[in-house]
ChimeraX commands (.cxc) that place a marker at each C-alpha (Angstrom):
marker #1 position -0.02,0.10,0.11 radius 0.5
marker #1 position 1.28,3.36,-1.15 radius 0.5
marker #1 position -0.53,5.90,1.34 radius 0.5
marker #1 position -1.87,9.15,-0.25 radius 0.5
marker #1 position -3.81,12.29,1.20 radius 0.5
marker #1 position -6.87,11.55,-0.40 radius 0.5
marker #1 position -6.93,8.16,1.30 radius 0.5
marker #1 position -8.04,10.10,4.42 radius 0.5
marker #1 position -11.18,11.83,2.81 radius 0.5
marker #1 position -14.40,10.24,2.78 radius 0.5
marker #1 position -18.02,11.59,2.69 radius 0.5
marker #1 position -18.01,12.19,6.40 radius 0.5
marker #1 position -14.54,13.62,6.75 radius 0.5
marker #1 position -14.07,15.64,3.04 radius 0.5
marker #1 position -15.58,19.56,2.83 radius 0.5
marker #1 position -17.44,19.62,-0.23 radius 0.5
marker #1 position -18.84,23.23,-0.61 radius 0.5
marker #1 position -16.75,26.06,0.60 radius 0.5
marker #1 position -16.98,29.76,-0.04 radius 0.5
marker #1 position -13.64,30.05,-1.85 radius 0.5
marker #1 position -13.35,33.76,-1.21 radius 0.5
marker #1 position -11.61,32.56,2.38 radius 0.5
marker #1 position -8.46,31.77,0.24 radius 0.5
marker #1 position -7.75,35.49,0.12 radius 0.5
marker #1 position -6.60,35.01,3.70 radius 0.5
marker #1 position -4.45,31.96,3.11 radius 0.5
marker #1 position -1.13,34.24,2.85 radius 0.5
marker #1 position -1.92,35.35,6.56 radius 0.5
marker #1 position -2.70,31.71,7.51 radius 0.5
marker #1 position 0.70,30.48,5.88 radius 0.5
marker #1 position 2.66,33.09,7.86 radius 0.5
marker #1 position 1.28,32.20,10.97 radius 0.5
marker #1 position 2.26,28.61,10.22 radius 0.5
marker #1 position 5.67,29.57,9.40 radius 0.5
marker #1 position 6.20,31.58,12.75 radius 0.5
marker #1 position 4.87,28.41,14.75 radius 0.5
marker #1 position 7.63,26.21,12.98 radius 0.5
marker #1 position 10.11,28.70,13.63 radius 0.5
marker #1 position 9.82,29.53,17.15 radius 0.5
marker #1 position 8.98,25.80,18.10 radius 0.5
marker #1 position 11.22,24.40,15.50 radius 0.5
marker #1 position 8.73,21.79,14.61 radius 0.5
marker #1 position 7.80,20.54,11.25 radius 0.5
marker #1 position 4.40,21.78,10.65 radius 0.5
marker #1 position 2.01,21.51,8.26 radius 0.5
marker #1 position -1.76,22.90,6.93 radius 0.5
marker #1 position -4.16,20.13,5.62 radius 0.5
marker #1 position -6.66,21.39,3.13 radius 0.5
marker #1 position -10.22,19.41,3.56 radius 0.5
marker #1 position -11.70,21.26,0.65 radius 0.5
marker #1 position -9.25,20.64,-1.74 radius 0.5
marker #1 position -7.69,17.55,-0.13 radius 0.5
marker #1 position -4.08,18.60,-0.41 radius 0.5
marker #1 position -1.30,20.41,1.30 radius 0.5
marker #1 position -1.76,24.33,1.52 radius 0.5
marker #1 position 1.88,24.74,3.47 radius 0.5
marker #1 position 4.58,22.35,4.52 radius 0.5
marker #1 position 7.43,23.82,6.40 radius 0.5
marker #1 position 10.72,23.15,6.08 radius 0.5
marker #1 position 11.69,19.77,7.76 radius 0.5
marker #1 position 13.99,19.71,10.34 radius 0.5
marker #1 position 16.59,16.62,9.81 radius 0.5
marker #1 position 17.29,16.20,13.63 radius 0.5
marker #1 position 13.71,14.94,13.84 radius 0.5
marker #1 position 13.25,12.53,11.25 radius 0.5
marker #1 position 16.97,11.53,10.56 radius 0.5
marker #1 position 15.89,12.20,6.54 radius 0.5
marker #1 position 16.12,15.49,4.81 radius 0.5
marker #1 position 12.86,16.67,2.99 radius 0.5
marker #1 position 12.34,19.59,0.48 radius 0.5
marker #1 position 10.82,22.52,1.67 radius 0.5
marker #1 position 7.16,24.39,1.05 radius 0.5
marker #1 position 5.93,21.75,-1.38 radius 0.5
marker #1 position 2.30,22.25,-1.92 radius 0.5
marker #1 position -0.20,19.91,-3.51 radius 0.5
marker #1 position 1.48,16.65,-2.91 radius 0.5
marker #1 position 1.43,14.16,-0.19 radius 0.5
marker #1 position 2.89,14.47,3.32 radius 0.5
marker #1 position 6.84,13.50,2.41 radius 0.5
marker #1 position 7.00,11.21,5.66 radius 0.5
marker #1 position 4.21,8.82,4.20 radius 0.5
marker #1 position 7.12,7.14,2.17 radius 0.5
marker #1 position 8.91,6.16,5.42 radius 0.5
marker #1 position 5.85,4.15,6.59 radius 0.5
marker #1 position 5.46,0.71,7.08 radius 0.5
marker #1 position 2.05,-0.54,5.81 radius 0.5
marker #1 position 1.02,-1.17,9.49 radius 0.5
marker #1 position 1.74,2.32,10.41 radius 0.5
marker #1 position -0.13,3.28,7.11 radius 0.5
marker #1 position -3.09,1.26,8.33 radius 0.5
marker #1 position -2.86,3.05,11.68 radius 0.5
marker #1 position -2.83,6.40,10.54 radius 0.5
marker #1 position -5.98,5.91,8.45 radius 0.5
marker #1 position -8.01,4.19,11.39 radius 0.5
marker #1 position -6.80,6.73,13.78 radius 0.5
marker #1 position -7.81,9.94,11.88 radius 0.5
marker #1 position -11.15,8.45,10.67 radius 0.5
marker #1 position -12.09,7.51,13.93 radius 0.5
marker #1 position -10.86,10.98,15.40 radius 0.5
marker #1 position -12.98,12.72,12.98 radius 0.5
marker #1 position -16.28,10.58,13.56 radius 0.5
marker #1 position -15.76,11.27,17.36 radius 0.5
marker #1 position -15.34,14.93,16.68 radius 0.5
marker #1 position -18.08,15.40,14.59 radius 0.5
marker #1 position -20.51,13.89,17.38 radius 0.5
marker #1 position -19.61,16.96,19.45 radius 0.5
marker #1 position -21.47,20.17,18.91 radius 0.5
marker #1 position -20.19,22.35,16.41 radius 0.5
marker #1 position -19.55,25.10,18.67 radius 0.5
marker #1 position -16.93,22.96,20.67 radius 0.5
marker #1 position -15.37,21.07,17.85 radius 0.5
marker #1 position -12.22,23.63,17.17 radius 0.5
marker #1 position -11.13,23.04,21.05 radius 0.5
marker #1 position -10.13,19.36,20.60 radius 0.5
marker #1 position -6.77,17.92,19.53 radius 0.5
marker #1 position -5.48,14.64,18.06 radius 0.5
marker #1 position -2.19,13.26,19.56 radius 0.5
marker #1 position -0.37,9.98,18.76 radius 0.5
marker #1 position 3.12,8.32,17.84 radius 0.5
marker #1 position 4.35,6.48,14.96 radius 0.5
marker #1 position 7.46,5.46,13.53 radius 0.5
marker #1 position 9.18,6.04,10.31 radius 0.5
marker #1 position 12.06,4.12,8.97 radius 0.5
marker #1 position 14.95,5.14,6.43 radius 0.5
marker #1 position 17.78,2.52,6.07 radius 0.5
marker #1 position 18.62,1.57,9.34 radius 0.5
marker #1 position 16.96,4.47,11.26 radius 0.5
marker #1 position 13.94,4.08,12.86 radius 0.5
marker #1 position 12.45,6.86,14.76 radius 0.5
marker #1 position 9.22,7.50,16.54 radius 0.5
marker #1 position 7.49,10.72,16.33 radius 0.5
marker #1 position 4.73,12.45,18.12 radius 0.5
marker #1 position 2.22,14.03,15.86 radius 0.5
marker #1 position -0.66,16.62,17.08 radius 0.5
marker #1 position -3.31,17.62,14.68 radius 0.5
marker #1 position -6.32,20.36,15.86 radius 0.5
marker #1 position -8.79,22.14,13.48 radius 0.5
marker #1 position -7.47,25.51,12.21 radius 0.5
marker #1 position -10.55,26.80,10.44 radius 0.5
marker #1 position -13.76,25.60,10.43 radius 0.5
marker #1 position -16.78,26.25,8.47 radius 0.5
marker #1 position -20.02,28.11,9.99 radius 0.5
marker #1 position -21.38,24.55,9.89 radius 0.5
marker #1 position -18.94,23.12,12.25 radius 0.5
marker #1 position -16.74,21.03,9.52 radius 0.5
marker #1 position -13.07,21.18,9.16 radius 0.5
marker #1 position -11.62,23.56,6.74 radius 0.5
marker #1 position -8.12,23.46,7.76 radius 0.5
marker #1 position -6.27,21.45,9.76 radius 0.5
marker #1 position -2.71,22.36,11.55 radius 0.5
marker #1 position -0.53,19.38,12.37 radius 0.5
marker #1 position 2.93,19.37,14.00 radius 0.5
marker #1 position 5.82,16.67,14.59 radius 0.5
marker #1 position 8.25,16.40,17.27 radius 0.5
marker #1 position 10.28,13.35,18.54 radius 0.5
marker #1 position 8.22,11.08,20.68 radius 0.5
marker #1 position 9.31,10.46,24.30 radius 0.5
marker #1 position 7.53,6.84,24.06 radius 0.5
marker #1 position 8.75,3.48,23.07 radius 0.5
marker #1 position 5.88,2.32,21.06 radius 0.5
marker #1 position 3.74,4.02,18.21 radius 0.5
marker #1 position 0.03,4.45,19.00 radius 0.5
marker #1 position -1.66,6.18,21.97 radius 0.5
marker #1 position -4.10,7.97,20.40 radius 0.5
marker #1 position -5.69,10.46,22.36 radius 0.5
marker #1 position -8.42,12.97,21.74 radius 0.5
marker #1 position -7.97,16.52,24.40 radius 0.5
marker #1 position -10.10,19.70,25.08 radius 0.5
marker #1 position -8.29,22.74,25.65 radius 0.5
marker #1 position -9.88,23.62,28.58 radius 0.5
marker #1 position -10.54,20.38,30.14 radius 0.5
marker #1 position -8.56,17.44,32.07 radius 0.5
marker #1 position -10.70,14.62,30.77 radius 0.5
marker #1 position -9.58,13.18,27.48 radius 0.5
marker #1 position -10.70,10.19,24.92 radius 0.5
marker #1 position -8.35,7.20,24.34 radius 0.5
marker #1 position -8.74,5.05,21.61 radius 0.5
marker #1 position -7.73,1.36,21.72 radius 0.5
marker #1 position -6.34,0.24,18.41 radius 0.5
marker #1 position -7.14,-3.40,19.65 radius 0.5
marker #1 position -10.70,-2.84,20.72 radius 0.5
marker #1 position -11.05,-0.33,17.74 radius 0.5
marker #1 position -13.42,1.71,20.12 radius 0.5
marker #1 position -12.90,5.47,22.07 radius 0.5
marker #1 position -12.67,5.08,25.81 radius 0.5
marker #1 position -13.67,8.19,28.10 radius 0.5
marker #1 position -11.09,8.88,30.81 radius 0.5
marker #1 position -10.91,11.04,33.96 radius 0.5
marker #1 position -7.95,13.15,33.21 radius 0.5
marker #1 position -5.56,13.60,36.41 radius 0.5
marker #1 position -4.31,16.59,38.20 radius 0.5
marker #1 position -1.07,17.41,39.51 radius 0.5
marker #1 position -0.09,18.46,43.39 radius 0.5
marker #1 position 1.92,21.94,43.29 radius 0.5
marker #1 position 4.98,19.46,44.44 radius 0.5
marker #1 position 4.39,17.25,41.58 radius 0.5
marker #1 position 4.46,20.13,39.24 radius 0.5
marker #1 position 7.33,21.85,40.45 radius 0.5
marker #1 position 9.40,18.47,40.24 radius 0.5
marker #1 position 8.22,18.43,36.62 radius 0.5
marker #1 position 9.06,21.75,35.76 radius 0.5
marker #1 position 12.76,21.90,37.43 radius 0.5
marker #1 position 13.24,18.80,35.69 radius 0.5
marker #1 position 12.57,19.99,32.52 radius 0.5
marker #1 position 15.01,22.98,33.30 radius 0.5
marker #1 position 17.89,20.56,33.88 radius 0.5
marker #1 position 18.02,20.08,37.64 radius 0.5
marker #1 position 19.34,16.89,39.24 radius 0.5
marker #1 position 17.68,15.19,41.95 radius 0.5
marker #1 position 19.92,16.57,44.72 radius 0.5
marker #1 position 19.10,20.22,43.31 radius 0.5
marker #1 position 15.51,19.51,43.32 radius 0.5
marker #1 position 15.34,18.31,46.69 radius 0.5
marker #1 position 17.19,21.75,47.68 radius 0.5
marker #1 position 14.89,23.79,46.23 radius 0.5
marker #1 position 11.88,22.29,47.43 radius 0.5
marker #1 position 13.43,22.07,50.87 radius 0.5
marker #1 position 12.98,17.93,51.11 radius 0.5
marker #1 position 15.18,14.90,51.11 radius 0.5
marker #1 position 16.25,13.05,48.30 radius 0.5
marker #1 position 14.32,10.55,49.35 radius 0.5
marker #1 position 11.09,12.29,49.34 radius 0.5
marker #1 position 11.51,13.63,45.80 radius 0.5
marker #1 position 12.28,9.78,44.70 radius 0.5
marker #1 position 9.40,8.93,46.75 radius 0.5
marker #1 position 7.24,11.91,44.73 radius 0.5
marker #1 position 8.61,10.67,41.27 radius 0.5
marker #1 position 7.59,7.33,41.70 radius 0.5
marker #1 position 4.10,8.46,42.88 radius 0.5
marker #1 position 4.02,10.60,39.87 radius 0.5
marker #1 position 5.25,8.03,37.03 radius 0.5
marker #1 position 2.35,5.98,38.32 radius 0.5
marker #1 position -0.45,8.44,38.21 radius 0.5
marker #1 position 0.83,9.67,34.85 radius 0.5
marker #1 position 1.32,6.12,33.15 radius 0.5
marker #1 position 5.08,6.41,32.25 radius 0.5
marker #1 position 8.27,5.04,33.14 radius 0.5
marker #1 position 10.95,8.09,33.31 radius 0.5
marker #1 position 10.95,11.58,33.95 radius 0.5
marker #1 position 11.63,12.38,30.02 radius 0.5
marker #1 position 8.44,10.79,29.29 radius 0.5
marker #1 position 6.76,12.46,32.32 radius 0.5
marker #1 position 7.89,16.17,31.10 radius 0.5
marker #1 position 6.79,15.48,27.69 radius 0.5
marker #1 position 3.45,14.01,28.47 radius 0.5
marker #1 position 2.78,16.97,31.13 radius 0.5
marker #1 position 3.48,19.46,28.67 radius 0.5
marker #1 position 1.62,17.62,25.73 radius 0.5
marker #1 position -1.44,17.11,27.99 radius 0.5
marker #1 position -1.42,20.65,29.59 radius 0.5
marker #1 position -1.13,19.41,32.78 radius 0.5
marker #1 position 1.28,22.08,34.46 radius 0.5
marker #1 position -1.17,24.92,34.27 radius 0.5
marker link #1:1,2 radius 0.2
marker link #1:2,3 radius 0.2
marker link #1:3,4 radius 0.2
marker link #1:4,5 radius 0.2
marker link #1:5,6 radius 0.2
marker link #1:6,7 radius 0.2
marker link #1:7,8 radius 0.2
marker link #1:8,9 radius 0.2
marker link #1:9,10 radius 0.2
marker link #1:10,11 radius 0.2
marker link #1:11,12 radius 0.2
marker link #1:12,13 radius 0.2
marker link #1:13,14 radius 0.2
marker link #1:14,15 radius 0.2
marker link #1:15,16 radius 0.2
marker link #1:16,17 radius 0.2
marker link #1:17,18 radius 0.2
marker link #1:18,19 radius 0.2
marker link #1:19,20 radius 0.2
marker link #1:20,21 radius 0.2
marker link #1:21,22 radius 0.2
marker link #1:22,23 radius 0.2
marker link #1:23,24 radius 0.2
marker link #1:24,25 radius 0.2
marker link #1:25,26 radius 0.2
marker link #1:26,27 radius 0.2
marker link #1:27,28 radius 0.2
marker link #1:28,29 radius 0.2
marker link #1:29,30 radius 0.2
marker link #1:30,31 radius 0.2
marker link #1:31,32 radius 0.2
marker link #1:32,33 radius 0.2
marker link #1:33,34 radius 0.2
marker link #1:34,35 radius 0.2
marker link #1:35,36 radius 0.2
marker link #1:36,37 radius 0.2
marker link #1:37,38 radius 0.2
marker link #1:38,39 radius 0.2
marker link #1:39,40 radius 0.2
marker link #1:40,41 radius 0.2
marker link #1:41,42 radius 0.2
marker link #1:42,43 radius 0.2
marker link #1:43,44 radius 0.2
marker link #1:44,45 radius 0.2
marker link #1:45,46 radius 0.2
marker link #1:46,47 radius 0.2
marker link #1:47,48 radius 0.2
marker link #1:48,49 radius 0.2
marker link #1:49,50 radius 0.2
marker link #1:50,51 radius 0.2
marker link #1:51,52 radius 0.2
marker link #1:52,53 radius 0.2
marker link #1:53,54 radius 0.2
marker link #1:54,55 radius 0.2
marker link #1:55,56 radius 0.2
marker link #1:56,57 radius 0.2
marker link #1:57,58 radius 0.2
marker link #1:58,59 radius 0.2
marker link #1:59,60 radius 0.2
marker link #1:60,61 radius 0.2
marker link #1:61,62 radius 0.2
marker link #1:62,63 radius 0.2
marker link #1:63,64 radius 0.2
marker link #1:64,65 radius 0.2
marker link #1:65,66 radius 0.2
marker link #1:66,67 radius 0.2
marker link #1:67,68 radius 0.2
marker link #1:68,69 radius 0.2
marker link #1:69,70 radius 0.2
marker link #1:70,71 radius 0.2
marker link #1:71,72 radius 0.2
marker link #1:72,73 radius 0.2
marker link #1:73,74 radius 0.2
marker link #1:74,75 radius 0.2
marker link #1:75,76 radius 0.2
marker link #1:76,77 radius 0.2
marker link #1:77,78 radius 0.2
marker link #1:78,79 radius 0.2
marker link #1:79,80 radius 0.2
marker link #1:80,81 radius 0.2
marker link #1:81,82 radius 0.2
marker link #1:82,83 radius 0.2
marker link #1:83,84 radius 0.2
marker link #1:84,85 radius 0.2
marker link #1:85,86 radius 0.2
marker link #1:86,87 radius 0.2
marker link #1:87,88 radius 0.2
marker link #1:88,89 radius 0.2
marker link #1:89,90 radius 0.2
marker link #1:90,91 radius 0.2
marker link #1:91,92 radius 0.2
marker link #1:92,93 radius 0.2
marker link #1:93,94 radius 0.2
marker link #1:94,95 radius 0.2
marker link #1:95,96 radius 0.2
marker link #1:96,97 radius 0.2
marker link #1:97,98 radius 0.2
marker link #1:98,99 radius 0.2
marker link #1:99,100 radius 0.2
marker link #1:100,101 radius 0.2
marker link #1:101,102 radius 0.2
marker link #1:102,103 radius 0.2
marker link #1:103,104 radius 0.2
marker link #1:104,105 radius 0.2
marker link #1:105,106 radius 0.2
marker link #1:106,107 radius 0.2
marker link #1:107,108 radius 0.2
marker link #1:108,109 radius 0.2
marker link #1:109,110 radius 0.2
marker link #1:110,111 radius 0.2
marker link #1:111,112 radius 0.2
marker link #1:112,113 radius 0.2
marker link #1:113,114 radius 0.2
marker link #1:114,115 radius 0.2
marker link #1:115,116 radius 0.2
marker link #1:116,117 radius 0.2
marker link #1:117,118 radius 0.2
marker link #1:118,119 radius 0.2
marker link #1:119,120 radius 0.2
marker link #1:120,121 radius 0.2
marker link #1:121,122 radius 0.2
marker link #1:122,123 radius 0.2
marker link #1:123,124 radius 0.2
marker link #1:124,125 radius 0.2
marker link #1:125,126 radius 0.2
marker link #1:126,127 radius 0.2
marker link #1:127,128 radius 0.2
marker link #1:128,129 radius 0.2
marker link #1:129,130 radius 0.2
marker link #1:130,131 radius 0.2
marker link #1:131,132 radius 0.2
marker link #1:132,133 radius 0.2
marker link #1:133,134 radius 0.2
marker link #1:134,135 radius 0.2
marker link #1:135,136 radius 0.2
marker link #1:136,137 radius 0.2
marker link #1:137,138 radius 0.2
marker link #1:138,139 radius 0.2
marker link #1:139,140 radius 0.2
marker link #1:140,141 radius 0.2
marker link #1:141,142 radius 0.2
marker link #1:142,143 radius 0.2
marker link #1:143,144 radius 0.2
marker link #1:144,145 radius 0.2
marker link #1:145,146 radius 0.2
marker link #1:146,147 radius 0.2
marker link #1:147,148 radius 0.2
marker link #1:148,149 radius 0.2
marker link #1:149,150 radius 0.2
marker link #1:150,151 radius 0.2
marker link #1:151,152 radius 0.2
marker link #1:152,153 radius 0.2
marker link #1:153,154 radius 0.2
marker link #1:154,155 radius 0.2
marker link #1:155,156 radius 0.2
marker link #1:156,157 radius 0.2
marker link #1:157,158 radius 0.2
marker link #1:158,159 radius 0.2
marker link #1:159,160 radius 0.2
marker link #1:160,161 radius 0.2
marker link #1:161,162 radius 0.2
marker link #1:162,163 radius 0.2
marker link #1:163,164 radius 0.2
marker link #1:164,165 radius 0.2
marker link #1:165,166 radius 0.2
marker link #1:166,167 radius 0.2
marker link #1:167,168 radius 0.2
marker link #1:168,169 radius 0.2
marker link #1:169,170 radius 0.2
marker link #1:170,171 radius 0.2
marker link #1:171,172 radius 0.2
marker link #1:172,173 radius 0.2
marker link #1:173,174 radius 0.2
marker link #1:174,175 radius 0.2
marker link #1:175,176 radius 0.2
marker link #1:176,177 radius 0.2
marker link #1:177,178 radius 0.2
marker link #1:178,179 radius 0.2
marker link #1:179,180 radius 0.2
marker link #1:180,181 radius 0.2
marker link #1:181,182 radius 0.2
marker link #1:182,183 radius 0.2
marker link #1:183,184 radius 0.2
marker link #1:184,185 radius 0.2
marker link #1:185,186 radius 0.2
marker link #1:186,187 radius 0.2
marker link #1:187,188 radius 0.2
marker link #1:188,189 radius 0.2
marker link #1:189,190 radius 0.2
marker link #1:190,191 radius 0.2
marker link #1:191,192 radius 0.2
marker link #1:192,193 radius 0.2
marker link #1:193,194 radius 0.2
marker link #1:194,195 radius 0.2
marker link #1:195,196 radius 0.2
marker link #1:196,197 radius 0.2
marker link #1:197,198 radius 0.2
marker link #1:198,199 radius 0.2
marker link #1:199,200 radius 0.2
marker link #1:200,201 radius 0.2
marker link #1:201,202 radius 0.2
marker link #1:202,203 radius 0.2
marker link #1:203,204 radius 0.2
marker link #1:204,205 radius 0.2
marker link #1:205,206 radius 0.2
marker link #1:206,207 radius 0.2
marker link #1:207,208 radius 0.2
marker link #1:208,209 radius 0.2
marker link #1:209,210 radius 0.2
marker link #1:210,211 radius 0.2
marker link #1:211,212 radius 0.2
marker link #1:212,213 radius 0.2
marker link #1:213,214 radius 0.2
marker link #1:214,215 radius 0.2
marker link #1:215,216 radius 0.2
marker link #1:216,217 radius 0.2
marker link #1:217,218 radius 0.2
marker link #1:218,219 radius 0.2
marker link #1:219,220 radius 0.2
marker link #1:220,221 radius 0.2
marker link #1:221,222 radius 0.2
marker link #1:222,223 radius 0.2
marker link #1:223,224 radius 0.2
marker link #1:224,225 radius 0.2
marker link #1:225,226 radius 0.2
marker link #1:226,227 radius 0.2
marker link #1:227,228 radius 0.2
marker link #1:228,229 radius 0.2
marker link #1:229,230 radius 0.2
marker link #1:230,231 radius 0.2
marker link #1:231,232 radius 0.2
marker link #1:232,233 radius 0.2
marker link #1:233,234 radius 0.2
marker link #1:234,235 radius 0.2
marker link #1:235,236 radius 0.2
marker link #1:236,237 radius 0.2
marker link #1:237,238 radius 0.2
marker link #1:238,239 radius 0.2
marker link #1:239,240 radius 0.2
marker link #1:240,241 radius 0.2
marker link #1:241,242 radius 0.2
marker link #1:242,243 radius 0.2
marker link #1:243,244 radius 0.2
marker link #1:244,245 radius 0.2
marker link #1:245,246 radius 0.2
marker link #1:246,247 radius 0.2
marker link #1:247,248 radius 0.2
marker link #1:248,249 radius 0.2
marker link #1:249,250 radius 0.2
marker link #1:250,251 radius 0.2
marker link #1:251,252 radius 0.2
marker link #1:252,253 radius 0.2
view
């Protein structure tokens, strides 16, 4: 199978009618996406659900992928598609289709505030890297259909692909998709204590265990206890994964 962008669209997800005068604003939209890619040093692209192509594709970062892609190529497929296994292609299609199905079950006025996240592998020669993908509606039609979606890619802190979640900008509760059972599960979000947040923030700033203990006026054994409890609560295995998850899931607010 050779995955194409048009494979992601069907009668439910494609946008069949649009006031094409909206495209007069596309230069401003692209400038914002360019600024986002530059500020966060992340590959970014905008998918057009009406024309079923790429409105914008940023320069791709070699340190993220381990391979180099040409820049700003419009009206073509995502360049990382050619580095996916057939299993990863099927996973992309299933996650995206099921996420849009769930999104369109929500009231139209709420849909723009949801974001889809998941991880996938790309392979180039002997290189195999796990990437984290985040997709958010950028512009919606008055009827609540997606016109443009913003997608960003970064290195994932996880060890395996998958873990699809659909999260609301202002809610801790979220939906998690099971690739084995092919169904979304509603999950109650977790909240962190002030000490747990401080440990994550200080860890993200490069402080080691002793320094964190000193700053929080606690013993090293106490910090170890907090971290073990924090890892269990978040379902992660190490501090790198904990910091990444906390930032992605907006737990540090």
